[in-house]
N, C-alpha and C positions, 0 to 999 in steps of 0.2 A: 452405822451412818444414818442421820436423817437424808434424806432425798434431796433438800433446799440443797444442802453444801454441795452434795456432791454434783447438782446442776452448774455450781457457780464455776466447779473445774469445768463442765462441758461448755459453758456460754463463752467460757476463757477460750477454749478451743475454737469454738466458732466463729467468733469472733477473726481467732489469727485468719481462721478458711476465707472468711469476710474480707482481711484486709488484701489479702493473699491476690484471691481473684479482682479485688479491686485495683489492685496493681499489676497484675497480668492483664487483665482484659483494657486497660487504659496506652498499656507499655507501650504502643504502637503511633501511640499519638501524643509522647509524650515532650515531642521539641514543643508543643502547643499548648500543654493543660497547665505551664508553669509550678507555681506553689501549690497547685491542686494534687499532685499526686504525696505530698507531704501526711495528708488525711489518709492515707491506707497504711502510710508507716507508725504514723499517732494507735492509729486503731492496731496494727498487730505487736506494739509495745502492750497497749492498755490489755488487749488478750493473751499474751506470755505474762503480765502481771497476776491477769486472773486465775490462770491454771494453777500457776504456784499459790498463790494466797488459797485457792481450793483444795490444794493437795494438805496446806496445813490446816486450813479447817479440820479436813478428814481426819488428820493426824490428832488434831484435839478432843474432834469428839471421839474420836476410837479409845483414847487415854481418860478420854471426859474428863478435861483439862480445861477450868477456867479461863486460864491464863491465853490460855491457846485458844479459843471460842474468842475470847474481848478483842485480840490483837486482830484475829480473823473477821471482827465485824467495824472493826476501825478501818479494815482495809480495804475493806468490800465499799465499805461507805463513801469511802476517800478516790477507789476507781470510779463509785457511782459518781462522785463530784467531778470529778475529771474527763469523763465522758459528757456531762450537761453541759463543760462549760467548753470541752472542743466544739458542740456543734451552737453553743451559741455562738462564742468566735465565727465560724463558717456563716451561719446567720447575717453576723454584722459586719462581713469581709466580701460578702457574696457581689456586690459592685466593686469590689474593688479586684477582686478575680476576675471578673467581665470584662473588667479594661486592660488586665495584666496580657489576657486572652487575644482581645481586639489587640494591643499594640504588636504581641509577637505576629500573629498573623498578615500586621501591615507589614512590617520590616522584611520577614521574608518575601511578600508581594514584591517591596522596592526592589528588591535583590534577582527578582525573580526574571531568569533567560539571561542574566550574566555568562560570561566566557568561564568565570570562576566562583558560580555560584551554584554549579548544580546541586553537591552533593548536601549545601547548606540551604538551600532555598529553594528551587527549580524540584526536584525530585523530593522532597517532604511537600510542597503545595501540591503537586502532580498525586500523590499519594492521599491527601487527605480530601482532594475536592470530590475523586474517584470514591473515597473508602464514607464518607458524608454525603456524596450522591448532592456538591454544592459547588460554588463562583463567587470567586473573588469572597469580599472580605463582609461590607455591611449591605451594598449594594447590586450585591447580584455582578449581572455581568456587566455593567456598567464599570465597574473596578476596572477591567482592562481595556477599557476602551478613553480615545483619546477626550471624550468626553470630562474624563474625572483621572485625571494621571495620577495614577498609584503606582504602576507598572510602568517608570520612562524607560527603563533597559528593554522590557518588554515590548515596546511600543517601536524600539530603535533597532528593534532585529529584524532585517534584511525581509523585505515583501510585507511586511506589517502595514494590515492596511489604516489601523486605527479601530479598528471595529471588528477585529479579530481576537478570541478566545484562546486560551492555550486545550489540546486537545482533548485534556483531561475533564475538561465543564461538559464534554461531551454527554450524553444517554448512555451511547454506544459507542467507546470510544476508537478512533481507527485515527490513518494519518493526516492531516489538514482537514479534519470534520470540525474544527474552528476557525476556517475562515471565514470572517466576514459573518458571522453566527453569533455575534453578542445579542440581537435579539430576535435569535430564533430558537424556534419552539423544541428544537432537536438536543439543546443544552440545558443543563440546572441552569436556574432562574435565583434560585436562591443562597445569598451570601453564607458564606460561611460561619462565622462566627453567631448569628443565629442558630444555628443547626448543634455546632457545638454545645452554646450553652444547654440547650433544648436536650444533648446527651448529658451532660454533667447534671443538669437539676433531677433528670430520669433517677440517674445513678444515685444520687445523693440522698434523692425521695424514697430510695430501695432501700440506702444502706439507713436514713433515718426512722422508717418502719421497722426493721431488724434491730439496731441497738434500741428501741422502744422497748421491743419484746424480753429484748436481755435485761435493759434495765429492771425492768418489774422482778423479773427473775431474782436479779442481783439483790433488791431491795428485800426480797421476799424471804432471800436467804439469810440475809444480816438479821432479819427480827425473828427469824426461826432460831438463828444462835442465840441471839438474846436469851429468848426463852431456854433456849436450853440448858445455857449458862445458869439461870436461876434455878431451872428444876438440880441440876449437879452442885449447887450451894447450898439448896435447902436439902438433899437426900446426905449431904455431910454433917449438915448442921443437926439433923438428929441423932 
């Protein structure tokens, strides 16, 4: 069995692993990433398809079947096309994703501190601010102050001076560390939207680099299958 054909099956398995890794590494932040997580499932689906197609290609090469090999080449090229389209869709919808993530953050900040919003807003925001070492949405600590009323329920909490930030904004989180600390060097100053965009971009860049490598393997394999098909047909012609 030619190595390029086996390589497609392995690249398919590699894509599955990559998709699972991206899904698991982002699972803690799924409430904030919106439709971005659909990318990981698309990669897993393409990986499964390529693994199955690679198996068919191996059978075709083993049986010297031109039909199997031609079908294999067509499916591999279709998978390459699907991956290129997926990359282009992501690139063209990048701004839309950033807007979606920002809106999710703003909605949760707006509900932060409400009596019945602990699970759906307060806890997730506290988690994200500590996990990403950030504070607020776009304007850092200012988003929590009375200067920029994004969190009305937080500002209405008992004892809030209007210049407090949640304790989860503190570099060393402890009780009441956010009291009158919106302009303190002891709290994170960068907004969470920017930090999350950087996280997404770094992961997508890694994803894009690995996908580019897999695409090269798949194209090489499809060409190899075409040459093998031609060789088999010439062999049986004599």
